[in-house]
N, C-alpha and C positions, 0 to 999 in steps of 0.2 A: 339154858333153853328158855324161850319166851313162854311164860305161863299162860298169858292171854291168848297167844297164837295156838297153843296146844288145846286149850279149852274151847276155842272157837272151832277148831278142826273136829274135835270130839262132838261138839254140839251140832255141827253140820252133818256129821255122820249118823247121829241118832235117828232123825226122821226118815232117812233113806233106809237104814237097817230095819226100822220098825215097819215101814211100808212094805219093804220086800218080804219081811216075815209074814205080814198079814195077807199080802197078795198071793203068796205061794203056800201059806200054811206050814212053812218050815219052822219047826220049834227050835232048831239049832240057831237060826237067825234071830229068833225071839230071845234066846238066851244071850246071844252076843249083844243085842240091842239093850237088854237090861243091864248087862255088865258095863256097857258104854256109859250108862247113866251114873253108875258108881264111879267110874273113872273121871267123869266130869266133876263130880263133887269132891273127889280126893286128889285132883291133879296137883294141887300145891304141895301137900305133904308127900305125895309120891315122888315128885321131882326133887323134894328136899331130902329124900332117902329115909323117911320115917318108917321104922320097922313095923309099927302097928298098922300103918296104911297098907303096906305091901302084904302083910299077913291077912288083912281083911279082904283085899282083892283076891288073893290066892284062895282063901276059904270060900268066898262068894263064887269064884269061877268054878271051883270043885262042886259046889252045891248046884249051880246052874247046869253043869255038865251032867250031873246025875239026874237032873230034872228035865233034860232036853227032850225026852220023849213023852213028858207029861202033858196032858191036855190042859193043865192049869196055866201054862205059860202064855198062850194066846189071850186068856182072860186077863192076866196081869198086865198085858200090853194095853188094855183098855184104860188103865188108870193114869199113866203119865200125862197124856194130853189134858185130862181133866185137872189133875193136881198141879201141873205146871202153870196153866193159865189161871187157875183159881188163886194160886200163891202170888203170881204177878199182879193180879187184880187187887188182892189184899194189900200188896206192897204199895200200890198207888193210893188205895182208899184210906189206909190208916193214917196217911199224912194229911188228910183233909179234915181231921178232927180239930175242934177248937184248940187253939194254942199251938198247933203244929204248923210247920212250913210245908206247903205242898211239894211233892217230890220234884216236879219239873221246875218249880221256882228255885229249889236248891241247885239243880243242875245248871240252869241258866245263870244263876248268881256265880257259880264256879267258872263258867265261860266268860262272864263279865268281870271277874276278879273283884267282886264286891259282895257285901252281905245281902241276903235276900230282901231285907226290909229297905234297902237303898235302890231297888229296882223301880223304874217308873211305874206309877199306879196302873196305867193301861197294860203294861207288861206283866205286872203282878196278877191282874185280873185274868189276863189271857193264860198265863201259866197255871193258875188255879183251875180254870175251866178245862184246860187241856189235861191236867192231872185227873180231873173227874171223868173226862171223856175216855181216857185210857183205862181207868178202873172199870167203867161200864162196858167198854168194848171187850176187854179181856174176861170180865165176868160173864158176858153174853156168850163168848166162845167156850168158856168152861161149861156153861149150862148146855150149849149145843152139843159139845163133845159127850157130856154125860147122857143126854137124851138119846143120841145115836148109839152110844155104848150099851144102853139098856135094851134097845130094840134090834141091835145088830144080830145077824145070823151067819154062822151057827154058834158064835162064841159070846153073844151078848148076855147080859144078866138074866133077862127073862127066859131066853133059850136054855141057859144053864140050869135055871130053876125049874124047867119043864112047864113054864107058864106060857099060854098063848099071848101073842102081841097083836094089837089092832093094826100096827104098821111094822113091816119087816124091812130092814135095811141090810143089803148084802155087806159082808165083811169088807170087801174091796172098796165099796162106796164110803163106808165109815173111815177106812184108812186114808183114802184120798183127802177127805175133809180134815180129819184130826191130825194126821201126820204130815200133810203137805200144804193143803189149802190154808190152814190156820196161819202158817208162817208167811204165805203169800199175802194174806190179808193184812197182817201186821206190817210187813215190809212196804206194801202199797200205801197204807195209811201213813207210815213214817215219812215216805217221800212226799206224798201229797201235802201233809202238814208242813213240811219244810218249805214247800213252794208258797203256801198260804202265809207262813210266818215271814218269809223274805219280802213278800209284797206288802204285808201290813206293818212290818218293822224293818225297813230297808237298811237301817244303820247298825246292823249286827257286826260283830268283830270278825266275821268270816264272810267270804264273798262267793263261795261255791260249796256244793254238797260234799265233795271230797275233803275240802278244808274243814268243814263242820265236823265230819267224822274224825279227822285227824286231831282236832282240838278236843273232841270228846275223849279219845284215847289218851291224849297228852295230860288229861287231868290226873291220871295215875291211880294205882290200886288203892292207895291210902284214902284218896278222895272218895272213891266209890264205896269202900268199906264204911266210911263215915256217913255218907249220904244215904246209904241203904240201911243203916242201923236203925 
């Protein structure tokens, strides 16, 4: 079974499950959404039949089942949108340190089948700036998710602490932004950047957006493990 396909399906399911849980207040859906995150992280050892991975999933499922009526689960759902975008922002930002190769420069070098230092100077500058842009965008989304999670009602941090909030955001509005709009923003920026890149650097080794995505996938798991290390 294709690990990438399974992980993509599970990843696509999470925001829908999380939004449904937040919109309906159904703690059972919240439990399933949280279990889905664990499945995303463990999909490789699970498909490889690792006993420890299956044991961890079964134990986590049992724990979440026992907690399904707990009012804590909706609060826990506030965390993934913050942690995921913050982690991704850090993944881009850490490659901007002196002596490091920017993340997008590594990816472009992989597509070009050359070392990153052999990229044209204008392309190196562009990919460094783009890496910085993604770090800032994802960091901004993380902060926005955190701020909305603090003032959301009735499950936000301030509400749970019994503290008044100068601004109150309904849980449904928070969920629309954190669980759905975030991904829409990222997808839109991804497509817009592709259009800008093709106009600025028309001699790319791919001629269409589907071909670009296919080439990204063709880089293979080993490349992505190395480039994200």
